[in-house]
C-alpha positions as CSV (number, residue, x, y, z in Angstrom):
1,M,89.7,72.6,54.6
2,K,89.7,74.8,52.0
3,K,85.9,74.4,50.6
4,I,85.2,76.0,54.1
5,I,87.4,78.9,53.8
6,L,86.5,79.6,50.3
7,A,82.9,79.5,51.3
8,A,83.4,81.7,54.4
9,L,85.2,84.2,52.3
10,L,82.8,84.1,49.3
11,L,79.5,84.4,51.1
12,P,79.3,87.6,52.7
13,P,80.0,89.5,48.9
14,L,76.8,86.9,48.1
15,A,74.3,88.0,50.9
16,Y,75.6,91.2,50.4
17,A,74.9,91.4,46.2
18,A,71.7,89.6,47.1
19,Q,70.4,92.7,49.1
20,T,71.6,95.4,46.6
21,L,68.6,97.1,44.9
22,P,68.8,97.6,41.0
23,P,70.0,100.5,39.5
24,E,66.8,102.1,38.8
25,A,65.1,100.9,42.3
26,K,68.7,102.7,44.1
27,A,67.9,105.8,42.4
28,A,63.7,105.9,42.9
29,L,64.5,105.3,46.8
30,Q,67.4,107.7,47.2
31,F,64.9,110.3,45.3
32,N,61.6,109.9,47.3
33,K,63.6,109.7,50.7
34,W,65.5,112.8,49.9
35,Y,62.2,114.3,48.5
36,I,59.9,113.6,51.8
37,S,62.8,114.9,54.1
38,Q,62.6,118.1,52.2
39,I,58.7,118.3,52.9
40,M,59.1,117.1,56.5
41,I,61.3,120.1,57.4
42,G,58.9,122.5,55.8
43,K,60.9,122.9,52.5
44,E,58.6,123.1,48.9
45,P,61.0,120.4,46.7
46,L,57.9,120.1,44.2
47,T,59.3,123.7,43.1
48,D,63.2,123.3,43.3
49,Y,63.9,123.1,40.2
50,D,67.9,122.6,40.8
51,A,67.5,119.9,43.2
52,L,65.1,118.5,41.3
53,S,67.1,118.4,38.2
54,Q,69.0,115.6,40.1
55,Y,66.8,113.3,40.2
56,V,63.3,114.1,37.3
57,S,63.9,114.1,34.0
58,R,64.6,117.5,32.0
59,D,60.7,116.7,30.2
60,T,59.1,116.0,34.2
61,I,60.4,119.7,34.8
62,S,59.4,121.8,31.4
63,K,56.2,120.4,32.9
64,L,56.4,120.9,36.2
65,K,57.6,124.7,35.7
66,A,54.6,124.5,33.2
67,M,52.1,123.3,35.2
68,D,53.5,126.0,38.1
69,K,52.3,129.3,36.3
70,L,48.6,127.8,35.8
71,D,46.3,129.9,37.8
72,P,44.5,126.7,40.1
73,N,41.0,129.2,39.9
74,E,40.9,129.1,36.1
75,Y,42.9,125.1,35.6
76,D,42.1,122.0,37.5
77,V,45.5,122.2,39.3
78,P,46.0,118.9,41.1
79,D,45.6,119.2,45.2
80,A,48.3,116.2,45.9
81,D,51.7,116.6,45.7
82,M,53.0,115.4,42.1
83,F,56.0,112.7,43.7
84,I,54.0,111.4,47.2
85,K,50.6,111.3,45.9
86,A,49.2,112.6,49.0
87,Q,48.0,116.5,50.3
88,G,50.0,115.3,53.3
89,Y,51.9,113.1,55.3
90,E,52.5,111.1,58.4
91,D,55.6,111.4,61.1
92,D,56.4,108.3,59.8
93,W,57.1,108.6,56.3
94,G,60.5,109.0,57.2
95,T,60.7,105.4,56.8
96,V,60.7,105.0,52.7
97,I,61.4,101.5,51.2
98,A,61.3,100.1,47.7
99,R,59.5,97.1,47.8
100,A,59.1,96.1,43.8
101,I,60.2,96.7,40.7
102,D,58.4,96.1,37.3
103,Y,59.3,95.8,33.7
104,D,57.4,97.7,31.1
105,A,57.7,98.9,27.5
106,V,58.3,102.9,29.1
107,C,59.8,102.6,31.7
108,M,61.1,100.9,34.7
109,Q,58.1,101.4,37.6
110,V,59.3,101.1,41.1
111,Y,57.0,100.7,43.7
112,I,58.1,103.4,47.4
113,S,56.3,103.0,49.8
114,F,56.2,105.4,52.9
115,G,56.0,104.8,56.9
116,K,56.2,101.7,59.3
117,K,53.5,100.1,58.2
118,R,54.0,100.7,54.1
119,D,50.5,102.0,54.0
120,H,51.4,104.4,51.5
121,T,53.0,103.2,48.1
122,V,53.9,104.9,45.0
123,I,55.2,104.3,41.6
124,D,58.2,106.0,40.3
125,C,58.5,105.6,36.6
126,M,62.1,105.6,36.1
127,V,64.0,106.7,32.5
128,K,67.8,106.8,31.8
129,E,68.4,110.2,31.0
130,D,72.2,111.0,30.2
131,G,73.2,107.5,32.1
132,A,71.3,108.2,35.0
133,W,68.0,107.0,36.4
134,K,65.5,109.7,36.9
135,V,61.9,109.9,38.0
136,Q,59.2,110.7,34.5
137,S,56.3,110.4,36.8
138,V,54.7,109.0,40.0
139,A,51.5,107.2,40.2
140,S,49.7,105.9,43.6
141,I,48.7,102.1,44.0
142,D,48.1,99.2,46.5
143,I,51.0,96.5,46.0
144,S,52.3,93.4,47.2
145,D,56.4,93.2,47.5
146,N,58.5,91.3,45.0
147,L,62.0,92.6,46.3
148,N,63.2,91.7,49.7
149,A,66.1,94.6,49.9
150,K,66.1,97.7,51.8
């Protein structure tokens, strides 16, 4: 009887722990949820450097500021948004999911999908800066899941 009671007490915390994302995945998910929500309400988060600094590395913000000063008629400036790797968004992109994680010598790669069908995926290259996980760069890709938690 004691074993049953002990198991009943331990199972909920263990089940919760199994669904908890690693810190770099949590940070990437939080950033992407914030970022797409800003776009969906008509704001321009790409140039909100103060807000971005919570989620994006200093080096990347410096590069964004430099890129923002370029004349698009003179330099090849990307048409797609740097963080969502798209020119626009779908109505269901408020659904953001961390799908997979991959360890790399340069950064922790977190695969984030947008939409209920998860048909648009980006890879956030996450680095630790001052004790917090931040986005260093982003790429887009088609992937298969290796994380089960949301």
